[in-house]
Rosetta silent file (secondary structure, phi, psi, omega in degrees, C-alpha in Angstrom):
SEQUENCE: CGEGYPKIESISKKNYKEFNLTKRVDIIERYYKPVDAYDDIDRACKEHDICFMEHGKEAKICNDKIVNMLTKTRNEFDKDRDNNITKRQCSNLAFDISSVFHTIFSPADDEDSIFDFGMLMFNGAITATNKMGQEAIDTLSSHPPRYPPKGVKCNVK
SCORE:     score description
SCORE:     0.000 S_00000001
   1 L     0.000  115.280  174.183  -28.069   37.665  -15.561 S_00000001
   2 L   149.830  166.738 -176.397  -27.431   41.111  -14.308 S_00000001
   3 L   -64.185  140.240  179.472  -28.661   43.977  -12.237 S_00000001
   4 L    87.313    6.382  178.822  -32.269   45.002  -12.771 S_00000001
   5 L  -129.517  124.015    0.196  -33.423   41.604  -13.987 S_00000001
   6 L   -79.291  156.768 -179.259  -36.100   40.740  -13.431 S_00000001
   7 L   -68.389  124.254 -177.574  -37.530   44.247  -13.165 S_00000001
   8 L  -117.156  111.108  173.311  -39.314   44.544   -9.752 S_00000001
   9 L  -100.530  124.637  171.840  -41.737   47.510   -9.451 S_00000001
  10 L   -92.640  131.650 -179.107  -42.912   48.102   -5.827 S_00000001
  11 L   -59.398  -39.200 -178.252  -46.336   49.616   -5.550 S_00000001
  12 L   -77.129   -9.795 -176.844  -44.997   51.519   -2.476 S_00000001
  13 L    67.862   12.447  178.287  -41.827   52.574   -4.336 S_00000001
  14 L   -77.191  152.508  167.990  -39.779   51.202   -1.380 S_00000001
  15 L   -74.723  143.879 -176.112  -36.392   49.629   -1.969 S_00000001
  16 H   -54.881  -31.357 -178.457  -36.619   45.909   -1.251 S_00000001
  17 H   -60.247  -24.191  179.585  -34.087   46.329    1.661 S_00000001
  18 H   -78.248  -10.517 -176.294  -36.847   48.117    3.575 S_00000001
  19 L   -88.283  146.688  179.500  -39.121   45.195    3.515 S_00000001
  20 L   -72.026  172.991 -176.455  -39.264   42.550    6.267 S_00000001
  21 H   -59.473  -35.882 -176.234  -38.405   38.880    5.422 S_00000001
  22 H   -64.521  -43.421 -177.286  -42.081   37.921    4.842 S_00000001
  23 H   -70.440  -38.700  176.199  -42.465   40.634    2.166 S_00000001
  24 H   -60.394  -44.251 -179.062  -39.084   39.750    0.515 S_00000001
  25 H   -62.733  -40.768  177.828  -40.192   36.072    0.326 S_00000001
  26 H   -59.669  -39.346  179.230  -43.388   37.313   -1.215 S_00000001
  27 H   -72.732  -34.636  176.913  -41.471   39.214   -3.900 S_00000001
  28 H   -61.910  -45.699  176.700  -39.312   36.156   -4.603 S_00000001
  29 H   -62.805  -35.864 -176.758  -42.442   34.042   -5.162 S_00000001
  30 H   -81.773  -32.095 -173.020  -44.114   36.648   -7.329 S_00000001
  31 H  -116.725  -34.829 -173.627  -41.178   37.878   -9.499 S_00000001
  32 H   -92.139  -43.945 -173.358  -38.120   35.595   -9.373 S_00000001
  33 L   -62.897  -39.865  179.476  -39.561   32.071   -9.101 S_00000001
  34 L   -59.659  -32.160 -174.959  -41.956   32.461  -12.177 S_00000001
  35 L   -75.629  117.268  172.406  -39.015   33.543  -14.482 S_00000001
  36 L   -71.492  138.569  172.430  -37.338   30.584  -16.220 S_00000001
  37 L   -66.717  142.205 -177.034  -33.669   30.630  -16.342 S_00000001
  38 L   -67.396  -37.964  178.324  -32.311   31.203  -19.803 S_00000001
  39 L  -161.210 -171.120 -175.207  -29.642   28.458  -19.389 S_00000001
  40 H   -67.767  -35.676  175.589  -27.506   26.707  -16.794 S_00000001
  41 H   -64.411  -38.561 -177.935  -25.331   29.804  -16.159 S_00000001
  42 H   -74.604  -27.771 -179.250  -28.361   31.977  -15.775 S_00000001
  43 H   -61.289  -39.220  176.308  -29.907   29.443  -13.412 S_00000001
  44 H   -69.347  -36.887  177.256  -26.874   30.194  -10.939 S_00000001
  45 H   -62.678  -42.245 -178.007  -27.505   33.869  -11.430 S_00000001
  46 H   -65.899  -41.993  172.877  -31.103   33.528  -10.695 S_00000001
  47 H   -55.718  -40.761  175.026  -30.303   31.571   -7.523 S_00000001
  48 H   -61.175  -48.710  176.979  -27.933   34.333   -6.527 S_00000001
  49 H   -55.734  -46.626 -177.017  -30.530   36.956   -6.993 S_00000001
  50 H   -64.057  -39.657 -178.719  -33.010   35.027   -4.786 S_00000001
  51 H   -61.456  -42.889 -179.539  -30.312   34.532   -2.131 S_00000001
  52 H   -67.942  -33.948 -176.412  -29.619   38.312   -2.091 S_00000001
  53 H   -71.964  -33.641  175.725  -33.354   39.072   -1.929 S_00000001
  54 H   -76.985  -42.693 -173.686  -33.607   36.772    1.027 S_00000001
  55 H  -106.689  -17.767 -177.658  -30.473   37.443    2.937 S_00000001
  56 L   106.184  160.630 -172.921  -29.313   40.918    1.763 S_00000001
  57 L   -76.892  -17.463  176.137  -26.511   42.042   -0.533 S_00000001
  58 L   -82.994   -3.776 -175.492  -23.901   41.711    2.263 S_00000001
  59 L   -75.519  106.295 -172.631  -24.492   38.002    2.624 S_00000001
  60 H   -62.773  -25.110 -177.339  -21.240   36.236    1.764 S_00000001
  61 H   -61.216  -35.159 -179.501  -23.262   32.959    1.543 S_00000001
  62 H   -62.262  -44.968 -178.496  -24.838   34.259   -1.739 S_00000001
  63 H   -72.839  -34.374  177.199  -21.548   34.813   -3.483 S_00000001
  64 H   -62.725  -40.662 -178.083  -20.234   31.538   -2.159 S_00000001
  65 H   -60.676  -50.262 -175.459  -23.384   29.822   -3.563 S_00000001
  66 H   -69.537  -30.809  168.925  -22.913   31.224   -7.058 S_00000001
  67 H   -58.089  -50.223 -176.463  -19.218   30.359   -7.094 S_00000001
  68 H   -66.527  -43.499  179.096  -19.977   26.791   -6.077 S_00000001
  69 H   -63.192  -44.537  178.950  -22.795   26.479   -8.658 S_00000001
  70 H   -70.963  -28.063  175.336  -20.703   27.910  -11.476 S_00000001
  71 H   -70.152  -45.185  177.885  -17.748   25.736  -10.576 S_00000001
  72 H   -64.838  -37.318  176.768  -19.853   22.642  -10.799 S_00000001
  73 H   -64.249  -45.882 -175.414  -21.376   23.814  -14.130 S_00000001
  74 H   -61.627  -40.778 -179.512  -17.909   24.650  -15.435 S_00000001
  75 H   -59.925  -39.317 -179.281  -16.648   21.135  -14.484 S_00000001
  76 H   -68.406  -43.824  173.254  -19.482   19.661  -16.459 S_00000001
  77 H   -60.753  -36.783 -177.999  -18.637   21.816  -19.523 S_00000001
  78 H   -62.641  -23.045 -177.849  -14.993   20.837  -19.148 S_00000001
  79 L   -66.130  -25.056 -176.839  -15.810   17.164  -19.575 S_00000001
  80 L  -128.212   20.685 -171.048  -16.454   17.780  -23.312 S_00000001
  81 L   -71.127  -24.767 -178.035  -14.595   21.092  -23.924 S_00000001
  82 L   -78.694  -24.008  177.474  -11.921   19.599  -26.285 S_00000001
  83 L   -97.201   -5.270 -172.086  -14.626   18.274  -28.600 S_00000001
  84 L  -145.786  113.870 -179.279  -17.108   21.059  -28.534 S_00000001
  85 H   -65.308  -36.349  174.217  -16.273   24.705  -29.019 S_00000001
  86 H   -58.444  -47.390  178.001  -19.587   25.873  -27.380 S_00000001
  87 H   -59.307  -44.664  178.257  -18.699   23.875  -24.249 S_00000001
  88 H   -59.577  -47.458 -176.756  -15.264   25.522  -24.078 S_00000001
  89 H   -66.198  -38.435 -178.971  -16.818   29.003  -24.531 S_00000001
  90 H   -71.343  -32.845  173.397  -19.476   28.241  -21.873 S_00000001
  91 H   -63.767  -39.870  177.202  -16.801   26.965  -19.525 S_00000001
  92 H   -60.093  -45.684 -172.453  -14.884   30.183  -20.028 S_00000001
  93 H   -68.439  -47.256  176.174  -17.953   32.272  -19.277 S_00000001
  94 H   -60.063  -37.019  177.094  -18.823   30.230  -16.132 S_00000001
  95 H   -63.076  -51.451 -174.914  -15.221   30.592  -14.960 S_00000001
  96 H   -66.252  -38.259 -177.497  -15.031   34.269  -15.521 S_00000001
  97 H   -71.802  -42.039 -178.023  -18.425   35.111  -13.844 S_00000001
  98 H   -61.223  -38.290 -175.900  -17.369   32.804  -10.929 S_00000001
  99 H   -67.533  -35.692  179.748  -13.976   34.630  -10.649 S_00000001
 100 H   -67.172  -46.327  175.841  -15.729   37.998  -10.374 S_00000001
 101 H   -70.980  -23.353 -179.788  -17.970   36.786   -7.527 S_00000001
 102 H   -81.295  -23.716 -173.565  -15.136   35.052   -5.854 S_00000001
 103 L  -119.838  -72.836 -174.868  -13.003   38.161   -5.891 S_00000001
 104 L   -61.841  -45.846 -175.430  -14.409   41.602   -6.874 S_00000001
 105 L   -90.640  -12.676 -179.697  -18.015   41.160   -5.586 S_00000001
 106 L   -66.917  109.275 -177.507  -17.096   39.124   -2.568 S_00000001
 107 L   -66.593  142.432  172.146  -17.910   41.343    0.398 S_00000001
 108 L   -89.078  139.884  175.023  -15.576   41.752    3.381 S_00000001
 109 L  -121.356 -172.802 -179.818  -17.458   41.576    6.630 S_00000001
 110 L   -54.740  -35.563 -172.797  -16.575   42.179   10.344 S_00000001
 111 L   -78.573  -13.699  177.477  -15.170   38.732   10.724 S_00000001
 112 L   -75.635  146.752  179.265  -12.560   39.188    7.964 S_00000001
 113 L   -87.362  171.454  175.093   -9.147   40.211    8.888 S_00000001
 114 H   -71.206  -26.107  173.456   -7.249   43.046    7.183 S_00000001
 115 H   -70.832  -39.215  171.360   -5.190   40.376    5.405 S_00000001
 116 H   -62.144  -35.098  177.007   -8.288   38.817    3.965 S_00000001
 117 H   -68.594  -42.907  179.906   -9.450   42.226    2.748 S_00000001
 118 H   -61.065  -41.842  175.949   -6.051   42.850    1.235 S_00000001
 119 H   -62.652  -37.213  179.991   -6.113   39.394   -0.583 S_00000001
 120 H   -62.859  -44.677  177.934   -9.619   40.306   -1.837 S_00000001
 121 H   -70.603  -34.628 -178.693   -8.347   43.491   -3.392 S_00000001
 122 H   -68.779  -48.949 -177.177   -5.167   41.853   -4.795 S_00000001
 123 H   -66.090  -39.919 -175.347   -7.260   38.929   -6.391 S_00000001
 124 H   -63.046  -40.726 -178.060   -9.838   41.369   -7.645 S_00000001
 125 H   -66.841  -42.622  176.457   -7.092   43.355   -9.529 S_00000001
 126 H   -61.011  -41.398  177.687   -5.675   40.095  -10.937 S_00000001
 127 H   -64.789  -43.623  177.251   -9.143   39.048  -12.148 S_00000001
 128 H   -67.851  -36.385  174.410   -9.739   42.281  -13.941 S_00000001
 129 H   -63.450  -48.820  176.848   -6.292   42.280  -15.459 S_00000001
 130 H   -56.646  -46.892  178.107   -6.784   38.728  -16.729 S_00000001
 131 H   -55.678  -49.372 -178.165  -10.123   39.646  -18.272 S_00000001
 132 H   -61.816  -35.661  179.358   -8.658   42.612  -20.146 S_00000001
 133 H   -69.342  -41.554  178.670   -5.758   40.372  -21.370 S_00000001
 134 H   -62.308  -41.852  177.675   -8.178   37.681  -22.604 S_00000001
 135 H   -60.429  -45.095 -179.931  -10.233   40.307  -24.475 S_00000001
 136 H   -65.450  -40.262  176.162   -7.074   41.628  -26.213 S_00000001
 137 H   -62.294  -43.017  177.894   -6.016   38.037  -27.246 S_00000001
 138 H   -59.614  -42.555  177.942   -9.452   37.389  -28.498 S_00000001
 139 H   -64.443  -34.451 -173.660   -9.377   40.555  -30.631 S_00000001
 140 H   -99.911   -9.157  175.973   -6.036   39.826  -32.178 S_00000001
 141 L   -94.125  159.960  171.281   -6.339   36.016  -32.672 S_00000001
 142 L   -88.414    5.190 -179.424   -8.055   33.891  -35.258 S_00000001
 143 L   -75.594  155.534  173.766   -9.299   31.647  -32.624 S_00000001
 144 L   -54.902  152.271 -175.065  -13.018   31.473  -31.782 S_00000001
 145 L   -64.967  160.655 -171.627  -14.147   34.103  -29.248 S_00000001
 146 L   -68.817  -32.122 -175.546  -13.819   33.338  -25.569 S_00000001
 147 L  -117.169  156.134  178.684  -17.583   33.390  -24.955 S_00000001
 148 L   -65.211  152.451  176.985  -20.469   31.858  -26.885 S_00000001
 149 L   -64.299  162.356 -175.741  -22.232   34.157  -29.405 S_00000001
 150 L   -64.721  138.244  175.890  -25.396   36.002  -28.429 S_00000001
 151 L    96.677  -16.366  175.242  -28.402   33.626  -28.611 S_00000001
 152 L   -88.117  133.190 -170.890  -26.391   30.507  -27.775 S_00000001
 153 L   -92.187  140.604 -179.855  -27.486   28.768  -24.637 S_00000001
 154 L  -103.002   78.133  173.664  -24.908   27.346  -22.127 S_00000001
 155 L  -100.096  143.229 -179.584  -26.660   24.112  -20.965 S_00000001
 156 L   -67.150  -41.613 -174.005  -24.626   21.206  -19.660 S_00000001
 157 L  -116.863    0.000    0.000  -26.786   18.609  -21.388 S_00000001
């Protein structure tokens, strides 16, 4: 999950934004679909990448899609979070990624009012501050880390 994954090399060296929809769909079929998601959180990220490839990075529908997918995934992790530390860590990870897409990365478009844009900026600042606070607490506390260790998969089942 992250920028530059999967790595897409265009023979023409063009940016994918310069391709028409048919070519972008071809890229999705050749590069994105064959890559298996690492876990359930990565599956949401993969679907988000495919949405952006198909609709463009300014498509609010893509950020809404990942927020909805991660919210459902988090709700599944939360069903067993009190009995399973990995489920709690995965729930935290799904929530934090979702929060970022819901606030910081959520683009404002021409249909949004200045109030909506102001709320976006305000919520983005709160999200970033909350994340820094959680990291400080994790560093100082004896509790398990907020997120699962490297190599641990976040699968609902």
